[in-house]
C-alpha positions as CSV (number, residue, x, y, z in Angstrom):
1,M,21.4,20.0,-28.5
2,I,19.7,22.5,-31.1
3,S,16.2,21.1,-32.7
4,T,17.1,21.3,-36.1
5,V,20.2,19.1,-35.5
6,K,17.7,16.9,-33.7
7,R,15.3,16.7,-36.0
8,E,18.2,16.0,-39.1
9,L,19.8,13.3,-36.6
10,E,16.4,11.5,-36.4
11,I,15.6,11.6,-40.6
12,L,19.2,9.8,-40.8
13,A,18.7,7.5,-37.8
14,A,15.3,6.5,-39.6
15,G,16.6,5.7,-43.5
16,G,19.6,5.9,-45.4
17,A,22.6,3.4,-45.5
18,L,23.4,1.3,-42.2
19,K,26.5,3.0,-41.3
20,E,24.4,6.3,-41.3
21,R,21.7,5.0,-39.6
22,R,23.8,3.9,-37.0
23,M,25.9,7.0,-36.5
24,A,23.3,9.3,-36.1
25,D,21.4,6.4,-33.5
26,F,24.6,6.7,-31.7
27,A,24.7,10.8,-31.7
28,L,21.0,11.1,-30.8
29,R,21.6,8.5,-27.6
30,L,24.8,11.1,-26.5
31,A,22.2,14.4,-27.3
32,E,20.1,12.7,-25.0
33,K,22.6,13.7,-21.8
34,C,22.5,17.2,-22.7
35,K,20.3,20.1,-22.8
36,F,17.7,20.2,-25.9
37,V,17.3,23.9,-26.9
38,T,14.3,24.9,-29.1
39,V,15.6,27.2,-32.1
40,E,13.5,29.5,-34.9
41,D,12.9,27.9,-37.5
42,R,13.6,30.3,-40.5
43,G,13.7,27.3,-43.1
44,E,17.6,27.3,-43.1
45,P,19.8,24.0,-43.6
46,A,20.9,22.5,-40.3
47,D,24.5,23.7,-40.7
48,D,23.6,27.6,-41.2
49,V,21.6,27.2,-37.9
50,I,24.6,26.0,-36.1
51,V,26.7,28.8,-37.6
52,R,24.0,31.5,-36.3
53,V,23.1,30.1,-33.1
54,A,27.1,29.3,-32.2
55,K,27.9,32.9,-33.3
56,G,25.3,34.6,-31.4
57,W,25.7,32.3,-28.3
58,R,29.2,32.5,-28.3
59,S,29.3,28.8,-27.8
60,I,31.1,26.1,-28.4
61,V,30.5,23.5,-31.2
62,F,30.8,19.3,-31.3
63,T,31.3,18.2,-34.9
64,N,33.5,16.0,-37.1
65,D,31.9,18.0,-40.7
66,R,34.9,19.5,-42.0
67,V,33.0,22.2,-44.2
68,L,31.4,22.9,-40.8
69,R,34.6,23.2,-38.7
70,K,36.0,25.5,-41.3
71,R,33.2,27.6,-41.6
72,L,33.0,27.5,-37.8
73,R,36.9,28.4,-37.4
74,D,36.4,31.4,-39.9
75,I,34.4,33.1,-37.7
76,S,36.2,32.2,-34.4
77,V,34.0,30.0,-32.7
78,P,36.1,26.6,-30.9
79,V,35.2,23.5,-32.4
80,I,35.8,19.9,-30.4
81,Y,36.0,17.1,-32.8
82,V,36.9,13.2,-32.9
83,R,40.0,12.4,-33.7
84,Q,41.4,8.8,-34.6
85,K,38.2,7.1,-33.1
86,S,39.0,7.9,-29.6
87,R,40.8,11.0,-29.0
88,L,39.1,14.6,-28.6
89,D,40.7,17.7,-30.5
90,I,39.8,21.2,-30.0
91,D,40.0,23.7,-33.1
92,G,40.0,27.3,-31.6
93,L,40.6,29.1,-28.2
94,I,38.2,28.5,-25.4
95,L,38.0,30.9,-22.6
């Protein structure tokens, strides 16, 4: 998990609608099992940071955000996402 995304999830978990807080809290608990990576903060939105880092590192991204998935697909970055609440699916080719 990159630092910008963690910061955004912490903000969502602290405020906002109940459903949004629950989802952000769940994502943070899942992220505890992942490696944390600090990236340069250029003041860009989290999605832009994800696209920049994924393209530069040629890494796979896990997201359910449709707009972000399309942006990543357009630059040939593989995306894993949840389908039907319990299944994972993959957009793109994983080498």
